[in-house]
NULO-191857 format. One line per field, with one value per residue (C-alpha): residue in one letter; x, y, z; residue number from 1. Coordinates in nm, 3 decimals. Layout:
BEGIN
residu: c(A, ...) .
X: c(X, ...) .
Y: c(Y, ...) .
Z: c(Z, ...) .
num: c(NUM, ...) .
REM end
This chain:
BEGIN
residu: c(M, K, K, K, F, L, P, A, Y, L, L, T, F, V, N, V, L, G, F, S, I, L, M, P, I, L, P, F, V, V, K, E, Y, H, A, P, E, W, M, Y, G, L, L, L, T, C, Y, A, A, F, Q, F, I, G, A, P, F, L, G, A, L, S, D, S, V, G, R, K, K, V, L, I, I, S, Q, A, G, T, L, L, S, W, F, V, F, V, F, A, L, M, L, P, D, Y, P, I, L, G, L, S, L, P, L, W, V, I, G, A, S, R, I, L, D, G, I, T, G, G, N, A, S, V, T, N, A, Y, I, S, D, I, T, T, R, D, E, K, S, Y, I, F, G, Y, L, G, G, I, A, G, I, G, M, I, I, G, P, G, L, G, G, L, S, A, S, T, S, I, G, F, F, G, T, M, I, V, A, I, I, I, S, T, I, T, L, F, S, L, F, A, W, L, K, E, S, L, P, E, D, K, R, R, E, R, R, K, Q, S, I, L, N, T, L, F, I, P, K, R, V, K, E, V, Q, P, S, Y, I, I, K, V, L, F, T, V, K, F, F, F, T, T, M, M, A, F, Y, I, G, T, I, A, L, Y, L, I, D, L, F, Q, F, D, K, K, E, L, G, L, F, M, L, V, V, G, L, F, L, A, F, N, Q, A, F, L, S, K, Q, F, I, K, R, F, G, E, F, K, T, L, L, I, G, L, S, F, A, A, I, G, L, F, S, I, T, I, T, S, N, L, W, L, F, V, S, F, Y, Y, I, M, N, L, G, L, S, L, C, F, P, T, F, N, A, L, I, S, I, N, A, D, P, K, K, Q, G, E, I, M, G, I, S, E, S, I, N, S, F, T, M, A, L, F, P, V, I, A, A, S, L, Y, G, V, I, G, Y, H, L, Y, H, I, V, S, I, L, P, I, T, A, L, V, L, A, L, I, G, S, K, K, L, K, T, K, K, P) .
X: c(9.194, 9.182, 9.468, 9.596, 9.758, 9.947, 10.287, 10.247, 10.224, 10.482, 10.767, 10.662, 10.688, 11.052, 11.142, 11.066, 11.243, 11.545, 11.592, 11.444, 11.575, 11.966, 11.817, 11.844, 12.237, 12.411, 12.509, 12.715, 12.877, 13.042, 13.109, 13.259, 13.471, 13.596, 13.417, 13.277, 12.888, 12.927, 12.996, 12.642, 12.467, 12.716, 12.650, 12.249, 12.366, 12.548, 12.196, 12.061, 12.232, 12.248, 11.861, 11.900, 12.050, 11.836, 11.509, 11.449, 11.577, 11.400, 11.058, 11.122, 11.243, 10.933, 10.737, 10.892, 10.964, 10.715, 10.724, 10.784, 11.096, 11.288, 11.089, 11.267, 11.619, 11.572, 11.507, 11.770, 12.038, 11.905, 11.942, 12.318, 12.410, 12.326, 12.598, 12.833, 12.744, 12.813, 13.148, 13.240, 13.141, 13.442, 13.702, 13.970, 13.997, 14.263, 14.258, 14.225, 14.257, 14.105, 13.862, 13.846, 13.790, 13.465, 13.326, 13.434, 13.254, 12.985, 12.912, 12.979, 12.656, 12.458, 12.551, 12.469, 12.126, 12.032, 12.112, 11.898, 11.672, 11.463, 11.190, 10.958, 10.876, 10.803, 10.595, 10.396, 10.363, 10.237, 9.977, 9.889, 9.780, 9.635, 9.395, 9.091, 9.032, 8.843, 9.097, 9.328, 9.371, 9.272, 9.526, 9.799, 9.701, 9.696, 10.036, 10.187, 10.006, 10.173, 10.537, 10.408, 10.477, 10.818, 10.864, 10.747, 10.937, 11.267, 11.417, 11.293, 11.461, 11.731, 11.803, 11.737, 11.934, 12.245, 12.150, 12.310, 12.587, 12.677, 12.558, 12.539, 12.584, 12.231, 12.063, 12.220, 12.069, 11.727, 11.748, 11.854, 11.591, 11.356, 11.517, 11.528, 11.157, 11.020, 11.251, 11.051, 10.761, 10.759, 10.816, 10.512, 10.270, 10.331, 10.146, 10.267, 10.053, 10.162, 10.032, 10.265, 10.040, 10.043, 10.438, 10.645, 10.943, 11.254, 11.410, 11.779, 11.903, 12.252, 12.312, 12.371, 11.987, 11.842, 12.020, 11.937, 11.571, 11.452, 11.553, 11.387, 11.034, 11.053, 11.037, 10.796, 10.568, 10.320, 10.023, 10.091, 9.959, 10.193, 10.472, 10.345, 10.313, 10.726, 10.780, 10.636, 10.773, 11.119, 11.055, 10.905, 11.109, 11.420, 11.300, 11.278, 11.645, 11.746, 11.519, 11.673, 12.021, 11.969, 11.684, 11.870, 12.191, 11.916, 11.759, 12.078, 12.207, 11.823, 11.788, 12.113, 11.915, 12.178, 12.084, 11.811, 11.669, 11.684, 11.486, 11.207, 11.169, 11.153, 10.925, 10.647, 10.703, 10.619, 10.347, 10.238, 10.300, 10.096, 9.760, 9.855, 9.843, 9.624, 9.399, 9.334, 9.515, 9.204, 8.959, 9.095, 9.111, 8.772, 8.642, 8.861, 8.980, 9.382, 9.480, 9.377, 9.459, 9.846, 9.802, 9.704, 10.025, 10.272, 10.158, 10.114, 10.513, 10.556, 10.515, 10.583, 10.988, 10.974, 10.809, 11.000, 11.313, 11.182, 11.138, 11.335, 11.106, 11.022, 10.621, 10.537, 10.861, 10.639, 10.349, 10.523, 10.651, 10.314, 10.157, 10.511, 10.418, 10.117, 10.165, 10.399, 10.132, 9.890, 10.175, 10.289, 9.969, 9.822, 10.151, 10.132, 9.772, 9.718, 10.060, 9.875, 9.547, 9.696, 9.951, 9.956, 9.843, 10.130, 10.393, 10.312, 10.596, 10.834, 10.677, 10.641, 11.043, 11.097, 10.841, 11.109, 11.452, 11.319, 11.334, 11.664, 11.838, 11.786, 11.850, 12.166, 12.262, 12.102, 12.178, 12.555, 12.512, 12.252, 12.491, 12.767, 12.529, 12.427, 12.775, 12.777, 12.467, 12.251, 11.902, 11.874, 11.905, 11.525, 11.418, 11.590, 11.415, 11.073, 11.072, 11.045, 10.693, 10.628, 10.758, 10.600, 10.300, 10.281, 10.371, 10.116, 9.839, 9.979, 10.039, 9.616, 9.514, 9.687, 9.565, 9.198, 9.247, 9.377, 9.016, 8.747) .
Y: c(10.910, 10.593, 10.596, 10.263, 10.344, 10.691, 10.461, 10.329, 10.667, 10.823, 10.562, 10.569, 10.979, 10.973, 10.643, 10.907, 11.187, 11.008, 10.959, 11.236, 11.513, 11.429, 11.438, 11.790, 11.783, 11.491, 11.601, 11.858, 11.639, 11.469, 11.821, 11.982, 11.647, 11.677, 11.317, 11.192, 11.191, 10.823, 10.857, 11.005, 10.711, 10.501, 10.630, 10.558, 10.233, 10.159, 10.285, 10.052, 9.736, 9.661, 9.726, 9.459, 9.225, 9.371, 9.401, 9.080, 8.958, 9.244, 9.127, 8.745, 8.822, 9.041, 8.746, 8.552, 8.786, 9.063, 9.416, 9.632, 9.555, 9.529, 9.839, 9.985, 9.834, 9.938, 10.327, 10.336, 10.227, 10.552, 10.758, 10.636, 10.653, 11.041, 11.120, 10.907, 11.142, 11.419, 11.262, 11.226, 11.561, 11.730, 11.470, 11.576, 11.627, 11.393, 11.114, 10.758, 10.541, 10.849, 10.924, 11.185, 11.062, 11.220, 10.983, 10.711, 10.768, 10.933, 10.585, 10.409, 10.587, 10.466, 10.160, 10.135, 10.319, 10.060, 9.768, 9.874, 10.073, 9.808, 9.816, 9.930, 9.575, 9.546, 9.854, 9.703, 9.421, 9.610, 9.734, 9.466, 9.278, 9.561, 9.598, 9.434, 9.358, 9.628, 9.902, 9.755, 9.957, 10.253, 10.261, 10.156, 10.474, 10.684, 10.544, 10.674, 11.019, 11.010, 10.921, 11.239, 11.476, 11.300, 11.422, 11.715, 11.854, 11.608, 11.814, 12.146, 12.117, 11.983, 12.208, 12.490, 12.324, 12.360, 12.675, 12.872, 12.952, 12.573, 12.433, 12.067, 12.027, 12.195, 11.954, 11.636, 11.856, 11.866, 11.509, 11.390, 11.567, 11.395, 11.052, 11.088, 11.215, 10.857, 10.646, 10.795, 10.817, 10.409, 10.342, 10.523, 10.471, 10.152, 9.868, 9.499, 9.404, 9.026, 8.821, 8.518, 8.271, 8.373, 8.461, 8.202, 7.985, 8.152, 7.928, 7.970, 8.135, 8.142, 8.510, 8.332, 8.200, 8.521, 8.738, 8.509, 8.591, 8.421, 8.126, 8.310, 8.283, 7.990, 7.828, 8.132, 7.977, 8.260, 8.264, 8.282, 8.644, 8.710, 8.581, 8.753, 9.142, 9.039, 9.045, 9.343, 9.508, 9.418, 9.616, 9.904, 9.951, 9.906, 10.225, 10.356, 10.328, 10.476, 10.765, 10.845, 10.794, 11.072, 11.256, 11.569, 11.577, 11.613, 11.964, 12.044, 11.985, 12.183, 12.442, 12.524, 12.484, 12.503, 12.412, 12.543, 12.559, 12.184, 12.197, 12.378, 12.207, 11.857, 11.988, 12.038, 11.741, 11.581, 11.848, 11.603, 11.313, 11.359, 11.439, 11.217, 10.906, 11.001, 11.127, 11.097, 10.671, 10.635, 10.761, 10.566, 10.195, 10.274, 10.310, 10.080, 9.832, 9.816, 9.600, 9.820, 10.162, 9.929, 9.954, 10.301, 10.422, 10.193, 10.394, 10.741, 10.661, 10.552, 10.866, 11.086, 10.983, 10.963, 11.379, 11.542, 11.506, 11.748, 12.040, 12.298, 12.530, 12.533, 12.525, 12.296, 12.036, 12.028, 12.011, 11.672, 11.622, 11.582, 11.314, 11.109, 11.132, 11.061, 10.721, 10.642, 10.768, 10.511, 10.227, 10.263, 10.223, 9.915, 9.735, 9.718, 9.664, 9.368, 9.224, 9.215, 9.190, 8.845, 8.679, 8.425, 8.598, 8.380, 8.533, 8.915, 8.948, 8.761, 8.820, 9.170, 9.178, 8.953, 9.313, 9.540, 9.339, 9.355, 9.742, 9.712, 9.502, 9.674, 10.048, 9.867, 9.758, 10.037, 10.406, 10.423, 10.251, 10.498, 10.799, 10.672, 10.643, 10.947, 11.092, 10.937, 10.990, 11.219, 11.286, 11.052, 10.739, 10.801, 10.764, 10.400, 10.355, 10.453, 10.077, 9.958, 10.008, 9.951, 9.621, 9.606, 9.690, 9.404, 9.113, 9.257, 9.195, 8.845, 8.703, 8.826, 8.642, 8.332, 8.357, 8.398, 8.072, 7.897, 7.972, 7.644) .
Z: c(12.710, 12.950, 13.212, 13.204, 12.875, 13.019, 13.063, 12.649, 12.529, 12.751, 12.666, 12.288, 12.321, 12.469, 12.258, 11.966, 12.149, 12.187, 11.846, 11.731, 11.939, 11.764, 11.429, 11.355, 11.521, 11.431, 11.079, 11.229, 11.518, 11.176, 11.010, 11.370, 11.402, 11.050, 10.939, 10.634, 10.559, 10.611, 10.948, 11.028, 10.865, 11.109, 11.384, 11.344, 11.236, 11.584, 11.763, 11.541, 11.540, 11.943, 11.971, 11.650, 11.952, 12.259, 12.127, 12.087, 12.416, 12.579, 12.442, 12.468, 12.833, 12.926, 12.847, 13.115, 13.365, 13.281, 13.151, 13.402, 13.523, 13.149, 13.097, 13.335, 13.282, 12.915, 13.019, 13.279, 12.996, 12.781, 13.038, 13.119, 12.710, 12.743, 13.028, 12.795, 12.512, 12.722, 12.804, 12.439, 12.428, 12.674, 12.508, 12.323, 11.956, 11.924, 11.576, 11.685, 11.336, 11.103, 11.349, 11.634, 12.010, 12.086, 11.788, 11.938, 12.235, 12.124, 11.884, 12.194, 12.357, 12.077, 12.119, 12.504, 12.449, 12.124, 12.313, 12.594, 12.384, 12.210, 12.430, 12.208, 12.123, 12.544, 12.529, 12.222, 12.430, 12.705, 12.496, 12.312, 12.675, 12.804, 12.467, 12.337, 11.967, 11.878, 12.097, 11.915, 11.582, 11.737, 12.006, 11.787, 11.624, 11.936, 12.002, 11.613, 11.656, 12.020, 11.818, 11.610, 11.870, 11.965, 11.576, 11.662, 12.020, 11.927, 11.657, 11.775, 12.115, 11.969, 11.776, 11.928, 12.253, 11.998, 11.892, 12.230, 12.427, 12.510, 12.186, 12.194, 12.621, 12.561, 12.382, 12.604, 12.896, 12.759, 12.712, 13.017, 13.238, 12.997, 13.085, 13.442, 13.485, 13.251, 13.451, 13.763, 13.647, 13.536, 13.886, 14.035, 13.776, 13.538, 13.639, 13.589, 13.269, 13.253, 13.532, 13.654, 13.561, 13.200, 13.163, 12.950, 13.123, 13.017, 12.746, 12.656, 12.293, 12.166, 12.006, 11.667, 11.712, 11.767, 11.528, 11.241, 11.202, 10.987, 11.305, 11.518, 11.293, 11.246, 11.606, 11.716, 11.437, 11.333, 11.146, 10.733, 10.752, 11.007, 10.788, 10.493, 10.740, 10.852, 10.473, 10.364, 10.660, 10.593, 10.228, 10.420, 10.691, 10.436, 10.241, 10.639, 10.656, 10.352, 10.360, 10.766, 10.706, 10.413, 10.472, 10.656, 10.410, 10.137, 10.344, 10.409, 10.058, 9.923, 10.103, 10.320, 10.626, 11.003, 11.275, 11.365, 11.054, 11.007, 11.363, 11.285, 10.921, 11.088, 11.330, 11.100, 10.998, 11.289, 11.318, 10.998, 11.154, 11.512, 11.304, 11.001, 11.257, 11.574, 11.346, 10.944, 10.962, 11.261, 10.934, 10.717, 10.918, 11.009, 10.632, 10.464, 10.737, 10.845, 10.557, 10.296, 10.469, 10.505, 10.117, 10.023, 10.259, 10.069, 9.734, 9.934, 10.047, 9.668, 9.470, 9.797, 9.803, 9.447, 9.402, 9.673, 9.432, 9.113, 9.319, 9.515, 9.563, 9.963, 9.918, 9.653, 9.839, 10.171, 9.965, 9.830, 10.147, 10.285, 10.103, 10.189, 10.540, 10.466, 10.360, 10.642, 10.919, 10.743, 10.711, 11.117, 11.324, 11.081, 11.074, 11.445, 11.494, 11.215, 11.356, 11.734, 11.640, 11.445, 11.647, 11.909, 12.286, 12.444, 12.205, 12.205, 12.295, 12.150, 11.741, 11.850, 11.905, 11.575, 11.459, 11.633, 11.512, 11.149, 11.232, 11.375, 11.162, 10.849, 10.988, 11.065, 10.767, 10.556, 10.692, 10.605, 10.319, 10.205, 10.375, 10.136, 9.819, 9.838, 9.843, 9.502, 9.355, 9.525, 9.543, 9.234, 9.573, 9.616, 9.272, 9.368, 9.669, 9.558, 9.446, 9.815, 9.890, 9.566, 9.633, 9.979, 9.831, 9.580, 9.813, 10.009, 9.745, 9.602, 10.009, 10.082, 9.739, 9.862, 10.184, 10.074, 9.878, 10.200, 10.368, 10.343) .
num: c(1, 2, 3, 4, 5, 6, 7, 8, 9, 10, 11, 12, 13, 14, 15, 16, 17, 18, 19, 20, 21, 22, 23, 24, 25, 26, 27, 28, 29, 30, 31, 32, 33, 34, 35, 36, 37, 38, 39, 40, 41, 42, 43, 44, 45, 46, 47, 48, 49, 50, 51, 52, 53, 54, 55, 56, 57, 58, 59, 60, 61, 62, 63, 64, 65, 66, 67, 68, 69, 70, 71, 72, 73, 74, 75, 76, 77, 78, 79, 80, 81, 82, 83, 84, 85, 86, 87, 88, 89, 90, 91, 92, 93, 94, 95, 96, 97, 98, 99, 100, 101, 102, 103, 104, 105, 106, 107, 108, 109, 110, 111, 112, 113, 114, 115, 116, 117, 118, 119, 120, 121, 122, 123, 124, 125, 126, 127, 128, 129, 130, 131, 132, 133, 134, 135, 136, 137, 138, 139, 140, 141, 142, 143, 144, 145, 146, 147, 148, 149, 150, 151, 152, 153, 154, 155, 156, 157, 158, 159, 160, 161, 162, 163, 164, 165, 166, 167, 168, 169, 170, 171, 172, 173, 174, 175, 176, 177, 178, 179, 180, 181, 182, 183, 184, 185, 186, 187, 188, 189, 190, 191, 192, 193, 194, 195, 196, 197, 198, 199, 200, 201, 202, 203, 204, 205, 206, 207, 208, 209, 210, 211, 212, 213, 214, 215, 216, 217, 218, 219, 220, 221, 222, 223, 224, 225, 226, 227, 228, 229, 230, 231, 232, 233, 234, 235, 236, 237, 238, 239, 240, 241, 242, 243, 244, 245, 246, 247, 248, 249, 250, 251, 252, 253, 254, 255, 256, 257, 258, 259, 260, 261, 262, 263, 264, 265, 266, 267, 268, 269, 270, 271, 272, 273, 274, 275, 276, 277, 278, 279, 280, 281, 282, 283, 284, 285, 286, 287, 288, 289, 290, 291, 292, 293, 294, 295, 296, 297, 298, 299, 300, 301, 302, 303, 304, 305, 306, 307, 308, 309, 310, 311, 312, 313, 314, 315, 316, 317, 318, 319, 320, 321, 322, 323, 324, 325, 326, 327, 328, 329, 330, 331, 332, 333, 334, 335, 336, 337, 338, 339, 340, 341, 342, 343, 344, 345, 346, 347, 348, 349, 350, 351, 352, 353, 354, 355, 356, 357, 358, 359, 360, 361, 362, 363, 364, 365, 366, 367, 368, 369, 370, 371, 372, 373, 374, 375, 376, 377, 378, 379, 380, 381, 382, 383, 384, 385, 386, 387, 388, 389, 390, 391, 392, 393, 394, 395, 396, 397, 398, 399, 400, 401, 402, 403, 404, 405, 406, 407, 408) .
REM end
């Protein structure tokens, strides 16, 4: 493992951990303050909606001022958000406009983390700065594996720490310690990857222009293949938004999991994700190439998402879940690798920012819709959502065919 990649590995790990550590406890936080199920989706939406605003700004800013400053500022924002969450848990359960006061402040903490947490685009741009063409595919695969490790450790830590005598405070203490260590590590280890002579002049953009993704795509003028990848990614990340917004609720309903059990189940899921992204995705890419691996991943995701609804047997459920998980694991690194490989090197930060904005937009819009629909139609929602990766697969094939006809 090359030392130059360590800061990016650490950032990827902590970014995923910051999200995954809350996955097994947020449904129970919502329940404790007597809020409806859609509030769980809304808390996820708060984070993603403001990440949608922050990601393109941070990505473009890193193109003009460098990666290190932006990454340090964003990590400091994440640390502060955990302190706001702690403050929320100390407040009285006083109703305001139909919701408990602590839930309002928890929402504020998720907003703060979101608006400064769009640093995934900057991390990906940092990796693009320091990797060769051949390194990109497997390095993004390793990043996926590390994200899987975050998915292993995060829910386990969240569920176990919330099961202690101090409850949700235990989870917050763990999150604060991890974020503090990361912040100091960035100061000590991270080396600037974008020298001043390669930086772009900072451009002023209105907030409306920043939020309107099609206009930003037009201004960046990416290649045809990048446009196809953005479109395919939209459908894929919409599926992910529906999945993330409901899977904890579905598992609780299907198996009656408590906080600890839900955390342990997600730990097993993280093991799948880590192994698949760190090892299997690399083998798939070596054998089939990035694009075909993406097509295979979309197929597995559709099959697995539909299949997890046809059984309540835990072991059979895990088998079907693995198929879906493998599909997701093949898609994550190949999207990033394909976008990085085909992007203009001088616009890496901005293009990665748009890519992350697509993630954030779908996560901002759909989890609360997903949680609300789940409350009405239950697991049948997954039958509908499985159409999305199939649509992405068809669009990718059409785009590939058109690209071939454009070549002389």
